[in-house]
C-alpha positions in Angstrom: 114.0 113.7 -120.7 115.5 115.5 -117.9 113.6 115.7 -114.7 112.9 119.4 -114.1 114.4 120.7 -110.5 112.3 122.6 -108.5 112.8 124.2 -104.8 109.7 124.6 -103.2 109.5 126.9 -100.4 107.1 127.9 -97.7 104.5 126.2 -95.0 104.3 122.6 -93.9 101.3 121.7 -92.1 98.3 119.7 -91.3 95.2 120.7 -92.3 92.5 119.9 -89.4 89.3 118.2 -91.1 86.3 117.3 -89.0 86.7 113.9 -90.2 90.4 113.8 -89.3 94.0 115.5 -89.8 95.4 115.6 -93.6 98.9 116.8 -94.7 99.1 119.7 -96.4 100.3 123.4 -96.8 100.4 125.0 -100.2 104.2 124.5 -101.1 104.2 121.3 -99.5 101.0 120.2 -101.5 102.7 121.8 -105.0 106.1 119.8 -104.1 104.2 116.2 -104.1 102.2 117.2 -107.0 105.6 118.4 -109.2 107.1 115.1 -107.9 104.3 113.0 -109.4 104.6 114.9 -112.5 108.2 113.5 -112.9 110.0 116.9 -111.1 113.3 116.7 -108.8 111.7 118.3 -105.6 113.3 120.0 -102.9 111.0 121.4 -99.9 112.5 124.6 -97.8 110.5 124.5 -94.8 110.4 123.8 -91.0 108.4 121.2 -88.5 108.4 120.7 -85.1 110.1 118.1 -83.1 107.0 116.4 -82.9 104.8 113.8 -84.3 103.1 115.3 -86.9 106.6 117.1 -88.0 107.9 113.5 -88.5 104.9 112.5 -90.3 105.0 115.4 -92.6 108.8 114.5 -93.2 107.9 111.1 -94.1 105.0 112.0 -96.5 107.4 114.5 -98.3 109.9 111.5 -98.5 107.6 108.9 -99.6 106.9 111.0 -102.5 110.6 111.2 -103.4 110.9 115.2 -102.3 114.7 115.8 -100.7 114.1 117.4 -97.3 117.4 118.1 -96.5 116.3 122.0 -96.3 113.7 121.1 -93.9 114.5 122.2 -90.3 113.1 120.6 -87.3 112.7 123.2 -84.7 111.9 122.3 -81.1 110.5 126.3 -80.0 107.2 125.5 -82.3 104.6 122.8 -83.1 104.6 121.9 -86.4 101.7 124.1 -88.3 98.0 123.2 -88.4 94.9 124.8 -90.0 91.2 124.2 -88.9 89.0 123.4 -92.4 85.9 123.3 -93.0 84.2 122.2 -96.0 80.8 123.2 -97.8 78.2 121.9 -99.5 80.0 122.5 -102.6 83.3 121.1 -101.4 84.9 125.0 -100.6 86.9 125.2 -98.0 87.3 128.0 -95.3 90.6 128.0 -93.2 91.3 129.1 -89.4 95.3 129.2 -89.6 96.7 128.8 -86.3 99.7 130.8 -85.1 103.4 130.4 -83.5 104.0 127.2 -86.1 107.2 125.7 -86.9 107.2 127.7 -90.6 107.3 130.5 -89.4 110.7 129.5 -88.4 112.3 129.4 -91.7 116.1 129.8 -91.5 119.0 129.5 -94.2 121.7 128.3 -92.5 125.6 128.8 -93.7 125.7 124.7 -94.2 122.4 123.9 -95.7 122.3 127.1 -98.1 120.9 125.9 -101.4 122.7 126.5 -104.0 120.1 127.7 -106.9 122.3 126.9 -109.7 120.7 123.5 -109.4 117.6 124.2 -109.6 115.7 125.3 -112.7 112.7 127.3 -110.8 111.6 128.4 -107.4 108.3 128.3 -106.2 106.9 130.4 -103.2 104.1 132.0 -101.9 102.2 134.6 -100.0 101.6 132.8 -96.6 104.9 131.4 -95.9 106.3 134.8 -95.4 103.8 135.9 -92.6 106.8 135.8 -90.0 109.6 138.3 -90.6 112.2 135.1 -90.2 110.8 133.3 -92.7 110.2 136.2 -95.0 113.7 137.0 -94.6 114.6 133.2 -95.9 112.2 132.8 -98.7 113.4 136.2 -100.0 117.2 135.5 -99.7 116.6 132.7 -102.0 114.5 134.6 -104.5 117.0 137.8 -104.8 119.9 134.8 -105.5 117.5 132.7 -107.9 116.6 136.4 -109.6 120.6 137.4 -110.2 120.9 133.8 -111.6 117.9 133.9 -113.7 115.9 131.1 -112.4 112.2 131.0 -113.0 110.9 131.8 -110.2 107.1 131.3 -109.6 104.7 133.1 -107.1 101.5 131.4 -106.1 99.1 134.1 -104.4 97.4 132.5 -101.1 95.6 135.3 -99.4 94.7 134.3 -95.9 93.7 137.1 -93.9 95.4 139.0 -91.7 98.5 137.4 -93.0 98.9 139.8 -95.8 99.1 143.4 -97.1 99.6 145.3 -100.6 103.1 145.9 -99.2 103.7 141.8 -99.2 102.1 141.2 -102.6 104.0 144.1 -104.3 107.3 142.7 -102.8 106.8 139.6 -103.8 105.4 139.9 -107.4 109.0 142.3 -107.9 110.7 139.2 -107.0 108.4 136.4 -109.5 109.0 135.9 -113.2 105.5 133.9 -112.9 102.4 134.6 -111.0 99.5 132.3 -110.6 96.5 133.5 -108.8 92.6 133.0 -108.4 89.9 135.5 -110.4 89.1 135.9 -106.4 92.8 137.0 -105.7 92.6 139.1 -109.0 91.1 142.2 -107.4 93.5 142.4 -104.6 96.6 142.1 -106.6 95.8 144.4 -109.1 94.8 147.1 -106.0 98.4 146.3 -104.5 99.8 146.8 -108.1 98.0 150.3 -108.7 96.4 149.0 -112.0 92.3 149.8 -111.9 90.1 146.8 -113.2 89.4 146.8 -116.4 86.1 145.8 -118.3 87.2 141.9 -118.6 89.6 139.8 -116.2 91.6 139.2 -119.3 92.0 142.8 -120.2 93.3 143.6 -116.4 95.9 140.4 -116.5 97.2 141.7 -119.9 98.0 145.0 -118.1 99.5 143.6 -115.0 101.7 141.2 -117.3 102.9 144.5 -119.6 103.3 146.9 -116.7 105.0 144.5 -114.2 107.4 143.0 -116.5 106.4 138.9 -115.7 107.5 136.3 -118.0 103.7 135.2 -117.8 100.8 135.0 -115.5 98.1 132.0 -115.1 94.4 132.6 -113.6 92.8 130.2 -112.4 88.5 130.8 -112.5 86.9 127.4 -110.4 84.5 125.5 -112.7 85.3 127.6 -115.3 88.7 126.8 -116.0 91.6 128.9 -116.3 93.8 131.4 -118.7 97.5 132.1 -118.8 98.3 135.6 -120.2 102.1 135.7 -122.2 104.0 136.9 -124.5 102.3 134.9 -126.9 99.0 136.2 -126.3 96.1 135.1 -124.2 95.1 131.5 -123.9 91.7 130.4 -122.3 91.0 127.0 -121.2 87.4 125.9 -120.4 86.7 124.2 -117.0 87.0 120.0 -117.0 84.3 118.5 -115.2 85.5 117.1 -112.0 83.8 114.5 -109.3 84.3 117.1 -106.3 85.1 115.7 -103.1 86.9 118.8 -101.8 89.3 121.4 -103.4 91.6 121.8 -101.2 95.1 121.2 -103.1 93.3 121.9 -106.5 94.9 125.2 -107.1 98.2 123.7 -105.9 98.4 120.6 -108.1 97.5 123.2 -111.2 100.7 125.1 -110.2 102.5 122.4 -110.5 101.8 121.0 -113.7 102.2 124.7 -115.1 105.6 124.8 -113.7 106.4 121.7 -114.8 105.0 122.6 -118.3 106.9 125.9 -118.5 110.1 124.3 -117.6 109.5 121.6 -120.4 108.7 124.6 -122.6 105.7 123.3 -123.6 103.0 125.3 -125.8 100.3 127.7 -123.6 97.3 125.7 -124.3 99.0 122.5 -123.5 100.2 123.9 -120.3 97.1 125.2 -119.5 95.2 122.2 -120.6 97.0 119.5 -118.5 97.2 121.8 -115.5 92.9 121.8 -115.6 92.9 118.4 -116.0 95.5 117.7 -113.3 93.3 120.1 -111.1 90.2 118.3 -111.8 91.7 114.8 -110.8 93.0 116.5 -107.4 89.4 117.9 -106.6 88.2 113.9 -106.7 90.5 113.0 -103.4 90.2 114.7 -99.7 93.0 116.6 -98.9 95.8 118.4 -100.5 97.5 115.4 -101.6 96.6 111.5 -102.4 96.2 109.5 -99.1 97.8 111.4 -96.6 95.0 111.2 -94.0 96.5 109.7 -90.8 96.1 110.1 -86.8 98.5 112.3 -85.8 
């Protein structure tokens, strides 16, 4: 079977847990999980010319990810996020400003050929700076013109989003992934009222926004997909929770790989939930990346 070819766009950073730093950033976590699932993955991002940047590049390469489109910049440090985790394993974040991933740019000689990819993954947080936003959207416009799958993973981190950002991002996507906690904000940004059930709201979003499909995670309650085939629901899969950091990114990776392999919605959803439950059983966004940088 040919490996799906995926370009992941956005932040590469370090999550600063009380017990030490761990590699992270939703697009970077997604890239690693997609690679573990057999995809051929490239990363579009930026890191600093510092020890954390060098270690991040080393980790990406360790997962087999092509880092040719990850710039090393000298004017900003590799991004960091302060993370605290409550007793239930749920994290809260303090995202630090002036990070290298705010300086994602596309040079002529390094501009990716979108015809080489089957899907482009992007989020909302990675677009917080005008420069990175312009670079990511340039990729998305080209991908859209070529009919390449474009997967938007909503990642609401205040104050780094507004309704215009959400609307513009959704307009460039063909697949939307979000959580149940994010649904009210996405619906409001899309001028769609919340209906009697989340399923009904998602069905309206799907039909009005012209998306191929929408996947919504519901924590321990599982997830659902709304597509042209209808609505498919997957109950939660029990997990031994260390923390939930990266669980949504693991889910997104399984979702995208399943879509590219043209699997049935029920099969995609079941495996995506299982992949997320496994991710909850280890600390940090991806396995074995705790270091002392």
